[in-house]
Backbone bond lengths (Angstrom), bond angles and torsions (degrees), N, CA, C in turn:
res aa  C-N    CA-C-N  psi(-1)  N-CA   C-N-CA  omega(-1)  CA-C   N-CA-C  phi
1 X - - - 1.455 - - 1.666 110.02 -
2 X 1.396 111.70 -44.34 1.393 117.14 -177.81 1.570 111.12 -65.08
3 X 1.447 114.30 -39.71 1.461 117.37 172.91 1.466 114.32 -61.34
4 X 1.324 115.17 -36.88 1.543 121.73 -176.35 1.592 102.43 -68.27
5 X 1.305 120.17 -45.90 1.493 118.59 176.20 1.478 122.88 -54.77
6 X 1.456 104.17 -42.44 1.555 113.68 171.65 1.498 109.86 -60.09
7 X 1.274 123.79 -36.08 1.407 124.07 -178.94 1.503 113.56 -67.50
8 X 1.465 111.17 -42.70 1.460 117.75 173.65 1.386 115.78 -64.01
9 X 1.346 116.79 -37.93 1.528 120.77 174.80 1.476 109.80 -64.64
10 X 1.312 121.84 -41.36 1.497 126.88 174.73 1.575 111.38 -58.48
11 X 1.377 110.65 -42.40 1.371 115.81 -175.93 1.552 109.76 -64.16
12 X 1.186 121.05 -44.18 1.510 122.67 -176.74 1.481 115.70 -96.86
13 X 1.453 112.22 12.13 1.418 113.61 -176.64 1.530 119.19 50.87
14 X 1.338 119.24 47.01 1.443 121.67 -168.23 1.468 113.53 -54.54
15 X 1.306 121.80 -23.41 1.506 119.70 -178.08 1.603 106.69 -72.85
16 X 1.277 115.42 -20.89 1.518 116.31 175.90 1.526 113.80 -70.28
17 X 1.328 120.07 -5.29 1.396 119.92 171.21 1.468 116.47 -56.13
18 X 1.378 117.66 -21.17 1.484 128.53 179.32 1.629 106.14 -55.08
19 X 1.358 117.51 -22.72 1.429 114.34 -175.00 1.524 110.24 -78.13
20 X 1.332 117.08 -22.39 1.481 119.89 -169.13 1.585 108.67 -107.79
21 X 1.318 120.05 -45.13 1.364 125.61 -170.71 1.523 112.72 -56.95
22 X 1.362 122.88 -44.10 1.460 122.02 -173.98 1.590 107.20 -70.60
23 X 1.331 118.22 -28.07 1.567 116.71 171.00 1.461 112.02 -74.74
24 X 1.346 123.51 -33.06 1.462 119.83 167.83 1.320 115.48 -57.60
25 X 1.386 122.54 -46.22 1.409 121.16 177.90 1.609 117.88 -71.16
26 X 1.335 109.82 -29.90 1.438 120.42 173.15 1.600 107.46 -60.79
27 X 1.280 114.95 -43.72 1.529 121.07 -179.68 1.556 108.64 -64.77
28 X 1.336 117.51 -40.91 1.468 120.49 178.05 1.442 110.63 -59.98
29 X 1.440 117.42 -49.72 1.487 116.73 -175.46 1.492 115.53 -71.27
30 X 1.387 115.96 -29.51 1.521 119.87 168.24 1.425 112.45 -52.30
31 X 1.414 115.19 -57.81 1.463 122.92 -172.41 1.543 111.26 -64.87
32 X 1.316 116.67 -39.88 1.479 119.88 -175.50 1.476 112.25 -93.17
33 X 1.276 119.16 -10.06 1.476 119.33 -173.92 1.498 109.71 58.01
34 X 1.333 121.33 30.70 1.282 125.59 -173.26 1.631 112.18 155.72
35 X 1.187 115.44 -165.43 1.600 119.33 -178.79 1.432 107.15 -92.33
36 X 1.401 117.46 120.91 1.533 121.03 178.16 1.568 108.10 -84.59
37 X 1.278 107.74 -163.56 1.554 117.89 -179.66 1.539 108.99 -55.71
38 X 1.343 117.98 123.43 1.492 122.16 -173.42 1.394 112.76 -63.96
39 X 1.404 120.11 -23.51 1.476 122.41 -178.35 1.513 108.12 -73.26
40 X 1.334 113.11 -40.41 1.527 116.89 173.94 1.574 112.00 -60.26
41 X 1.282 116.57 -46.19 1.369 123.38 -179.71 1.659 109.09 -58.16
42 X 1.296 115.22 -41.15 1.442 122.82 177.06 1.548 113.52 -60.23
43 X 1.323 115.36 -48.04 1.422 117.41 -178.36 1.581 112.18 -73.16
44 X 1.503 117.70 -31.64 1.312 121.36 174.77 1.534 111.98 -60.62
45 X 1.349 115.22 -41.49 1.495 119.82 179.96 1.512 113.59 -69.86
46 X 1.341 116.02 -37.05 1.378 120.91 173.72 1.507 117.40 -63.86
47 X 1.313 116.31 -39.00 1.434 126.97 170.85 1.582 109.83 -57.81
48 X 1.354 110.92 -48.99 1.472 114.02 -174.21 1.490 114.75 -66.79
49 X 1.401 110.52 -42.66 1.546 116.23 -179.50 1.543 109.96 -65.90
50 X 1.424 112.06 -40.48 1.440 114.33 -177.68 1.628 113.98 -67.33
51 X 1.433 109.93 -38.88 1.413 115.83 174.99 1.555 114.81 -58.54
52 X 1.259 110.68 -44.79 1.572 119.59 -178.37 1.519 105.84 -63.02
53 X 1.293 118.00 -44.13 1.465 124.94 -172.15 1.654 105.09 -63.98
54 X 1.358 111.65 -51.90 1.416 118.02 176.17 1.556 113.71 -54.43
55 X 1.268 115.55 -43.00 1.509 121.07 -179.38 1.472 112.12 -66.14
56 X 1.361 118.90 -40.39 1.453 117.01 170.57 1.464 119.04 -66.21
57 X 1.341 115.93 -37.19 1.396 124.81 179.72 1.632 112.90 -62.72
58 X 1.396 108.70 -44.31 1.499 117.99 -178.94 1.553 98.54 -68.26
59 X 1.205 131.51 -44.91 1.347 134.36 -178.37 1.570 112.58 -54.25
60 X 1.243 107.61 -55.17 1.573 110.32 177.16 1.498 116.71 -65.99
61 X 1.289 116.69 -29.18 1.444 122.80 178.92 1.476 110.76 -72.09
62 X 1.329 122.16 -47.53 1.442 122.42 -172.74 1.694 102.43 -87.06
63 X 1.235 123.44 -16.26 1.518 121.84 176.59 1.520 109.17 -93.97
64 X 1.359 119.26 9.61 1.428 119.09 -175.43 1.599 112.18 -64.89
65 X 1.326 120.15 -39.02 1.450 120.70 176.06 1.575 114.77 -59.91
66 X 1.356 114.68 -33.42 1.422 119.61 -176.21 1.540 105.30 -82.98
67 X 1.316 118.41 -48.21 1.479 123.39 176.17 1.507 118.00 -51.38
68 X 1.282 113.44 -32.20 1.525 116.99 175.05 1.612 114.58 -73.34
69 X 1.340 115.62 -17.41 1.359 122.95 -178.01 1.599 113.88 -96.51
70 X 1.377 109.00 -27.10 1.503 117.88 -176.07 1.405 111.80 -75.17
71 X 1.379 124.53 122.70 1.429 122.38 176.48 1.586 115.11 -62.41
72 X 1.391 113.44 -23.68 1.445 119.80 -177.11 1.610 107.52 -75.26
73 X 1.187 124.39 -18.17 1.471 123.62 -176.98 1.514 111.09 -117.15
74 X 1.293 115.42 18.87 1.520 116.40 -174.15 1.485 116.69 -69.41
75 X 1.490 113.30 -17.59 1.510 118.13 177.53 1.483 110.70 -102.09
76 X 1.240 118.30 4.60 1.541 117.73 -177.10 1.572 105.98 -66.00
77 X 1.340 114.56 148.05 1.484 119.19 -179.83 1.510 114.14 -57.82
78 X 1.334 115.07 -35.98 1.425 118.96 -179.26 1.528 114.49 -64.44
79 X 1.454 116.19 -34.02 1.551 129.23 179.51 1.410 111.46 -77.21
80 X 1.465 118.48 -38.14 1.451 116.25 -173.40 1.547 108.59 -87.85
81 X 1.391 116.88 -5.58 1.482 118.58 -178.41 1.405 117.98 83.76
82 X 1.341 116.28 6.16 1.522 120.84 170.42 1.582 111.62 -58.88
83 X 1.291 113.67 -37.87 1.383 119.25 165.04 1.592 113.16 -116.18
84 X 1.369 115.57 119.48 1.396 119.82 -175.39 1.560 115.22 -72.21
85 X 1.404 115.38 149.98 1.451 119.12 173.28 1.441 118.57 -41.23
86 X 1.477 114.98 -42.40 1.438 119.63 -173.95 1.565 107.27 -72.30
87 X 1.356 113.32 -34.56 1.550 116.88 174.94 1.435 119.26 -57.98
88 X 1.451 111.12 -40.49 1.412 122.80 176.71 1.460 113.01 -61.86
89 X 1.302 115.93 -45.90 1.493 122.52 -175.20 1.563 101.83 -70.01
90 X 1.243 122.55 -44.41 1.409 126.57 -173.67 1.562 106.17 -62.48
91 X 1.268 118.73 -38.26 1.459 120.99 -175.76 1.466 104.19 -76.03
92 X 1.319 125.59 -33.77 1.485 122.56 173.48 1.519 113.41 -63.41
93 X 1.345 113.05 -40.65 1.485 113.82 -173.48 1.636 106.70 -73.72
94 X 1.237 110.82 -42.55 1.643 112.68 179.77 1.382 109.20 -64.33
95 X 1.326 125.59 -40.80 1.409 125.44 172.91 1.492 118.95 -58.10
96 X 1.427 115.83 -41.87 1.425 124.86 170.49 1.432 109.89 -54.84
97 X 1.330 118.60 -52.77 1.493 123.08 174.39 1.457 114.40 -49.56
98 X 1.254 114.71 -45.15 1.603 118.85 177.88 1.490 111.20 -63.02
99 X 1.382 114.79 -37.37 1.470 114.79 179.17 1.508 112.48 -68.06
100 X 1.402 119.04 -39.98 1.393 122.37 179.56 1.547 113.46 -67.10
101 X 1.292 111.95 -39.63 1.484 120.37 171.26 1.476 115.16 -53.44
102 X 1.316 110.24 -52.78 1.546 121.87 179.47 1.614 114.32 -55.16
103 X 1.364 104.19 -44.50 1.513 114.34 177.18 1.634 109.85 -64.28
104 X 1.264 115.63 -35.48 1.428 119.67 -175.73 1.690 104.54 -72.31
105 X 1.310 116.01 -29.31 1.445 116.70 178.82 1.543 112.29 -69.64
106 X 1.374 112.74 -24.10 1.528 119.11 -174.89 1.551 112.10 -80.83
107 X 1.197 112.49 -57.40 1.551 122.86 177.16 1.523 113.21 -177.98
108 X 1.364 117.49 166.07 1.397 121.73 -168.67 1.550 106.51 -71.36
109 X 1.259 127.91 -37.68 1.426 123.94 174.55 1.455 117.25 -58.26
110 X 1.361 112.93 -44.09 1.531 116.21 173.91 1.499 110.42 -58.91
111 X 1.398 120.41 -39.25 1.435 125.92 -177.96 1.542 106.85 -63.78
112 X 1.299 118.91 -46.79 1.472 121.48 -177.64 1.445 115.68 -69.04
113 X 1.341 117.92 -26.73 1.366 121.18 179.23 1.537 117.68 -91.86
114 X 1.296 115.66 -8.89 1.521 124.67 -170.16 1.523 104.93 -66.46
115 X 1.306 124.63 -35.34 1.541 118.24 178.70 1.495 112.04 -60.81
116 X 1.367 124.19 -23.91 1.336 125.42 -177.54 1.603 107.55 -65.64
117 X 1.340 111.78 -38.21 1.496 113.58 -179.51 1.567 107.77 -66.03
118 X 1.314 116.59 -48.05 1.462 120.99 -178.87 1.572 109.57 -56.43
119 X 1.341 116.31 -40.59 1.473 114.22 -179.24 1.442 113.51 -70.02
120 X 1.259 124.81 -28.87 1.395 127.77 173.84 1.563 111.01 -70.43
121 X 1.255 116.76 -39.03 1.509 122.33 176.08 1.600 113.08 -63.59
122 X 1.470 113.85 -25.45 1.418 116.81 173.78 1.517 112.16 -83.18
123 X 1.418 112.17 -45.14 1.492 117.44 178.68 1.492 117.06 -56.10
124 X 1.428 121.30 -33.48 1.354 124.74 -172.15 1.646 105.78 -62.93
125 X 1.228 127.19 -59.33 1.450 125.77 -176.72 1.572 110.63 -60.18
126 X 1.475 116.33 -38.87 1.407 112.93 178.33 1.597 112.50 -75.74
127 X 1.345 117.78 -15.43 1.414 122.67 179.60 1.562 114.86 -67.48
128 X 1.395 113.86 -18.43 1.386 119.82 177.44 1.620 111.27 -68.74
129 X 1.260 113.37 -19.08 1.410 115.60 -177.94 1.508 116.88 -90.43
130 X 1.401 117.22 -8.34 1.505 117.79 -174.92 1.675 110.85 -137.02
131 X 1.349 122.54 -8.43 1.428 124.91 176.48 1.480 117.16 -146.01
132 X 1.406 107.24 135.45 1.411 109.76 178.94 1.520 116.52 -78.02
133 X 1.242 115.61 -1.05 1.472 122.96 179.29 1.502 108.62 -104.61
134 X 1.284 114.57 31.28 1.549 118.27 177.36 1.589 116.76 -59.30
135 X 1.242 108.42 -21.63 1.605 117.18 -179.15 1.494 104.64 -64.05
136 X 1.301 120.06 -37.65 1.499 118.94 177.90 1.426 115.42 -71.76
137 X 1.395 116.98 -20.62 1.625 117.00 171.91 1.607 100.34 -68.50
138 X 1.260 120.64 -47.66 1.513 117.57 -174.65 1.487 107.34 -60.97
139 X 1.379 117.47 -34.90 1.470 123.01 -179.42 1.601 106.68 -61.00
140 X 1.343 112.63 -42.94 1.559 114.30 -176.69 1.506 108.61 -63.90
141 X 1.491 117.83 -32.73 1.469 111.78 174.85 1.418 113.52 -56.99
142 X 1.280 117.93 -40.15 1.528 125.33 -176.16 1.447 110.74 -71.10
143 X 1.465 115.72 -34.84 1.424 117.16 -179.79 1.471 115.59 -61.32
144 X 1.366 116.84 -28.32 1.432 119.35 -174.78 1.524 108.05 -84.60
145 X 1.350 125.55 -10.07 1.368 126.32 176.90 1.544 116.15 -56.18
146 X 1.368 119.98 -59.59 1.332 117.58 172.51 1.515 117.42 -64.67
147 X 1.396 114.46 -35.98 1.474 117.17 178.31 1.488 111.88 -62.17
148 X 1.426 116.06 -36.77 1.439 118.94 176.98 1.521 112.39 -68.79
149 X 1.362 119.17 -38.47 1.483 119.74 173.98 1.397 116.84 -63.68
150 X 1.399 116.48 -28.35 1.536 123.56 169.49 1.538 109.75 -63.57
151 X 1.224 111.64 -54.09 1.518 112.85 -178.87 1.583 113.00 -60.68
152 X 1.356 115.68 -37.02 1.457 116.68 178.99 1.398 112.98 -69.53
153 X 1.458 120.81 -38.25 1.433 121.45 179.63 1.660 114.62 -85.20
154 X 1.232 113.43 -36.11 1.602 118.85 -170.94 1.468 112.06 -107.42
155 X 1.393 115.98 -25.77 1.500 118.11 -174.41 1.490 110.59 78.60
156 X 1.406 117.97 11.70 1.424 122.35 171.67 1.542 110.29 -154.14
157 X 1.240 121.10 177.77 1.478 124.57 -175.56 1.494 110.33 -107.91
158 X 1.286 115.57 111.72 1.425 126.32 178.68 1.452 106.74 -72.98
159 X 1.413 119.49 142.25 1.550 121.10 -176.30 1.504 110.90 -68.30
160 X 1.415 115.81 -28.68 1.448 118.36 -179.68 1.600 109.23 -64.59
161 X 1.390 115.22 -30.03 1.539 119.11 -175.71 1.516 103.01 -78.77
162 X 1.248 120.25 -26.36 1.532 116.41 178.29 1.490 109.91 -72.29
163 X 1.353 116.09 -35.99 1.504 115.67 174.90 1.556 113.62 -69.08
164 X 1.334 111.47 -40.64 1.526 114.19 177.66 1.487 105.93 -61.11
165 X 1.324 122.44 -44.13 1.386 124.70 -174.82 1.470 109.77 -60.17
166 X 1.358 116.81 -40.98 1.492 121.01 -178.90 1.621 105.97 -68.23
167 X 1.313 116.71 -41.88 1.518 117.36 177.94 1.464 114.91 -56.93
168 X 1.371 110.74 -44.41 1.497 119.80 177.13 1.519 109.66 -61.31
169 X 1.334 116.12 -46.98 1.512 119.17 -171.76 1.476 108.09 -63.83
170 X 1.353 124.86 -39.65 1.392 120.36 -178.44 1.474 114.94 -84.63
171 X 1.407 117.05 -18.32 1.424 121.27 171.13 1.655 107.61 -70.52
172 X 1.226 120.50 -42.06 1.416 121.67 179.23 1.513 114.19 -72.30
173 X 1.314 113.37 -36.23 1.472 117.52 179.49 1.542 110.13 -69.08
174 X 1.256 114.56 -34.90 1.482 124.68 174.19 1.540 110.66 -55.22
175 X 1.359 114.35 -62.15 1.394 114.30 -173.89 1.539 113.89 -81.27
176 X 1.327 115.37 -5.07 1.478 120.87 167.21 1.482 112.54 -76.14
177 X 1.252 117.14 -29.57 1.611 121.69 168.78 1.382 109.09 -68.12
178 X 1.339 125.63 -44.39 1.451 126.72 171.42 1.552 112.75 -47.43
179 X 1.408 112.56 -54.27 1.364 115.26 179.49 1.465 120.60 -60.85
180 X 1.324 112.54 -26.39 1.585 118.94 176.19 1.470 111.03 -76.28
181 X 1.319 119.20 -20.18 1.438 122.91 -177.34 1.561 109.44 -56.56
182 X 1.395 116.06 -29.09 1.377 119.65 -177.96 1.524 113.93 -64.23
183 X 1.305 120.79 -25.10 1.402 123.20 -167.89 1.574 113.49 -123.13
184 X 1.259 112.69 26.72 1.499 119.72 -176.66 1.553 113.57 -52.91
185 X 1.386 112.67 -50.84 1.577 117.47 -178.22 1.496 108.45 -67.37
186 X 1.310 118.05 -44.66 1.420 123.82 -174.86 1.592 107.38 -66.49
187 X 1.265 121.99 -42.70 1.346 126.67 -178.93 1.578 113.46 -63.11
188 X 1.365 110.16 -40.40 1.483 112.55 174.79 1.548 112.92 -71.91
189 X 1.296 119.11 -26.88 1.516 123.34 -178.85 1.608 105.87 -70.75
190 X 1.363 115.56 -47.01 1.434 115.04 -171.73 1.532 115.30 -94.63
191 X 1.276 116.08 -2.57 1.544 117.57 179.31 1.542 114.83 96.50
192 X 1.338 121.23 10.06 1.469 123.56 -178.67 1.565 108.96 -75.20
193 X 1.295 117.73 125.95 1.545 117.25 -179.48 1.479 108.51 -88.42
194 X 1.370 110.67 147.27 1.494 123.12 175.45 1.403 109.47 -171.71
195 X 1.378 116.14 164.37 1.424 118.54 179.76 1.500 110.40 -66.65
196 X 1.374 120.60 -48.97 1.412 123.79 176.22 1.548 115.93 -51.29
197 X 1.416 112.84 -45.74 1.430 117.69 172.73 1.500 121.45 -60.33
198 X 1.323 110.30 -35.37 1.508 112.38 -177.60 1.579 107.57 -93.93
199 X 1.260 125.14 -31.61 1.432 121.39 -175.76 1.492 117.79 -107.23
200 X 1.431 116.93 -11.50 1.341 124.41 -176.82 1.493 117.68 89.75
201 X 1.269 120.06 162.57 1.450 124.67 -171.11 1.695 109.40 -57.11
202 X 1.282 113.85 -52.34 1.477 117.09 -174.28 1.394 111.63 -56.81
203 X 1.286 125.95 -51.38 1.253 134.12 -177.00 1.530 112.04 -64.47
204 X 1.398 113.17 -41.52 1.409 123.53 -177.75 1.625 101.37 -59.81
205 X 1.211 120.88 -47.18 1.506 122.58 -175.69 1.613 106.03 -62.15
206 X 1.248 122.57 -39.24 1.317 122.76 179.04 1.597 112.41 -62.74
207 X 1.355 115.58 -46.89 1.431 122.16 168.56 1.609 112.21 -47.14
208 X 1.284 115.47 -48.38 1.469 118.38 -175.71 1.610 107.61 -70.05
209 X 1.277 120.37 -31.68 1.508 121.22 176.60 1.506 106.25 -64.05
210 X 1.312 117.63 -50.53 1.441 120.87 179.04 1.450 116.87 -53.82
211 X 1.360 112.54 -48.67 1.473 122.27 178.11 1.614 110.44 -58.36
212 X 1.301 115.96 -38.47 1.497 118.68 -174.12 1.607 107.72 -83.51
213 X 1.344 116.95 -26.15 1.437 118.17 167.48 1.543 110.73 -59.81
214 X 1.382 115.11 -49.68 1.448 120.20 178.15 1.636 113.32 -58.02
215 X 1.301 111.21 -35.45 1.500 113.67 171.26 1.466 115.17 -53.49
216 X 1.334 114.31 -48.69 1.418 122.40 -179.39 1.559 110.82 -58.46
217 X 1.351 114.56 -46.65 1.511 122.43 -177.35 1.523 108.38 -61.02
218 X 1.419 117.62 -41.27 1.483 116.19 -172.37 1.524 108.21 -82.36
219 X 1.266 116.26 -22.78 1.486 116.53 -178.65 1.626 108.42 -75.15
220 X 1.398 111.85 -36.78 1.507 118.72 169.21 1.572 108.71 -51.95
221 X 1.345 113.02 -55.81 1.510 120.16 -176.09 1.567 107.01 -56.43
222 X 1.348 117.82 -42.00 1.454 117.74 -178.90 1.457 109.96 -59.21
223 X 1.338 121.28 -46.16 1.504 122.54 -175.73 1.555 108.59 -69.57
224 X 1.264 121.44 -29.99 1.456 126.89 174.51 1.543 111.70 -60.15
225 X 1.475 109.85 -59.99 1.505 116.29 -175.28 1.555 112.66 -74.57
226 X 1.415 116.61 -18.48 1.481 116.13 176.56 1.509 110.89 -93.51
227 X 1.351 116.60 -0.27 1.421 124.51 174.93 1.598 110.62 61.05
228 X 1.248 111.50 45.49 1.478 120.65 176.54 1.496 115.85 -87.14
229 X 1.238 118.12 160.60 1.548 119.98 -165.97 1.459 117.56 -98.48
230 X 1.323 119.25 -158.64 1.372 129.92 -175.20 1.511 106.56 -69.20
231 X 1.260 126.50 -39.76 1.513 123.59 -176.67 1.508 108.58 -66.42
232 X 1.311 116.04 -35.95 1.555 118.33 178.82 1.584 106.22 -61.87
233 X 1.290 120.45 -49.03 1.444 123.46 -175.23 1.500 114.66 -69.37
234 X 1.353 109.60 -30.05 1.543 116.83 172.69 1.524 104.43 -65.79
235 X 1.224 122.32 -45.15 1.460 126.01 -175.22 1.535 105.90 -62.64
236 X 1.211 125.61 -38.21 1.309 127.86 -177.19 1.647 113.50 -63.98
237 X 1.343 109.36 -32.85 1.488 114.90 174.11 1.525 107.08 -69.25
238 X 1.333 118.64 -44.44 1.386 122.36 176.10 1.643 115.26 -54.51
239 X 1.365 110.90 -46.85 1.416 115.75 -179.22 1.541 107.55 -66.61
240 X 1.264 114.80 -40.87 1.499 113.88 179.85 1.551 112.00 -61.35
241 X 1.252 118.43 -33.81 1.487 119.01 168.98 1.508 113.17 -55.27
242 X 1.344 115.06 -43.48 1.459 120.10 179.32 1.498 111.57 -62.56
243 X 1.319 116.59 -40.55 1.429 119.05 -176.02 1.594 107.74 -73.68
244 X 1.190 113.48 -32.60 1.597 115.52 177.21 1.518 106.61 -67.53
245 X 1.356 116.95 -50.97 1.468 115.81 170.97 1.489 118.42 -48.63
246 X 1.311 114.67 -43.72 1.522 122.09 -178.58 1.556 109.19 -58.64
247 X 1.407 119.87 -42.18 1.359 123.63 -177.09 1.604 110.74 -79.35
248 X 1.347 116.92 -23.37 1.461 119.05 168.55 1.490 113.79 -62.72
249 X 1.283 118.79 -27.02 1.446 129.25 -176.85 1.566 109.37 -70.28
250 X 1.271 114.48 -32.71 1.459 119.91 -170.45 1.478 113.01 -102.50
251 X 1.261 117.74 115.09 1.522 122.98 179.87 1.481 107.55 -127.40
252 X 1.359 112.66 147.02 1.490 125.01 -179.76 1.517 115.31 -47.26
253 X 1.341 111.08 -41.58 1.485 114.13 -177.00 1.544 113.67 -106.44
254 X 1.396 111.58 12.76 1.479 116.26 178.26 1.647 111.25 -153.70
255 X 1.391 106.31 100.68 1.603 113.52 -179.98 1.448 114.87 -106.77
256 X 1.320 115.52 22.89 1.438 122.10 -178.88 1.521 118.62 -67.06
257 X 1.333 114.22 -15.46 1.424 117.11 -174.30 1.570 108.34 -119.52
258 X 1.332 115.21 31.12 1.499 124.28 174.82 1.553 105.97 -61.56
259 X 1.364 121.09 -44.80 1.459 120.71 -171.35 1.496 105.91 -68.59
260 X 1.256 122.89 -31.91 1.517 124.57 -177.82 1.520 103.63 -71.22
261 X 1.208 120.04 -44.17 1.437 126.98 -173.35 1.603 105.97 -70.15
262 X 1.294 119.53 -47.48 1.413 125.57 -171.76 1.539 110.87 -73.54
263 X 1.413 117.53 -53.21 1.412 121.53 -172.11 1.640 112.73 -92.67
264 X 1.182 117.76 -50.53 1.510 116.66 -177.60 1.406 116.05 -71.91
265 X 1.349 120.58 -52.42 1.479 125.73 -174.69 1.561 108.52 -68.43
266 X 1.175 123.32 -41.14 1.469 127.07 177.91 1.508 111.24 -67.03
267 X 1.341 115.52 -37.70 1.500 118.17 172.03 1.478 113.42 -58.06
268 X 1.290 117.76 -49.16 1.436 124.34 176.97 1.566 108.99 -59.53
269 X 1.291 120.35 -41.04 1.401 122.89 -179.56 1.496 111.34 -59.09
270 X 1.275 120.57 -49.01 1.450 125.92 -176.37 1.562 111.58 -67.06
271 X 1.381 112.06 -41.98 1.508 113.22 -176.44 1.589 108.58 -72.01
272 X 1.243 116.51 -44.19 1.497 122.47 -179.42 1.493 112.39 -60.53
273 X 1.384 117.56 -41.20 1.382 122.28 173.81 1.582 110.65 -52.75
274 X 1.356 117.08 -51.39 1.326 122.14 179.67 1.574 114.84 -62.14
275 X 1.308 116.51 -37.33 1.451 123.10 179.52 1.578 109.30 -65.61
276 X 1.342 116.83 -46.48 1.495 121.76 -175.32 1.581 105.49 -69.76
277 X 1.313 121.05 -41.15 1.489 119.20 171.85 1.429 115.11 -53.63
278 X 1.385 120.44 -52.39 1.447 126.14 -175.22 1.482 111.74 -65.27
279 X 1.404 113.12 -39.85 1.471 118.17 175.70 1.454 112.17 -64.50
280 X 1.351 121.92 -47.65 1.403 121.79 178.98 1.511 112.86 -60.31
281 X 1.209 120.54 -38.87 1.436 126.19 -179.92 1.586 112.86 -65.59
282 X 1.336 116.19 -40.86 1.434 117.67 178.58 1.550 115.64 -86.64
283 X 1.259 114.03 -12.93 1.522 118.56 177.72 1.513 107.33 -93.37
């Protein structure tokens, strides 16, 4: 059982949950100006983790025909058969059910809206088959995170959470473009759509820069509308430095540092954002 759980965690890259959870907690603190009811926080976190697990499982299930052909993914547990296709789909369905159940524990509005999140999680992997701007579909998934937190805690959508959602959307879309740079030639060969495959590496990097500039703009607006203070805005300067560093690692003729840019730097961005939000609120 432990070995199977390890395989499932490897399948969905469970460690990458760090990209989303800090933003979930930051949303909670911004809305409550402190820590709310711990039971609500618990169900919000369960919903977020279940949603991300479902999304990754749907992604691996629908991408299986491509992953089997891609040399980069030849050792993935979904390709080797260590986790069967039926198991992947079952994990996606069970995780979706946990998401819906968690939303039900929060309030009726969250419960009624939860299928929208699941629909987006399914559309993203399918979107690679029909739109070059599939990265924005993934961005839409992250957009609804702070919006969903607002619904869960307030029963309504605060404007600051809309701006935070937009900031997260363009942040994720930008680094998803970086991730897609690894497979430009393969994607063109098999018909997978993406900005890098359509516009080339050089223009794709420009798209990512524009998206991350918009991230900065929307995070500034989040701070203004949430009435956050100087620590928050100082934190945005620090985060901007990390984003600039991330872009300095990616060059048209040198993609060897994509993993550092994608995993390490973005992990710091999400965690530091949460730290600066909480510090600002308590100071």
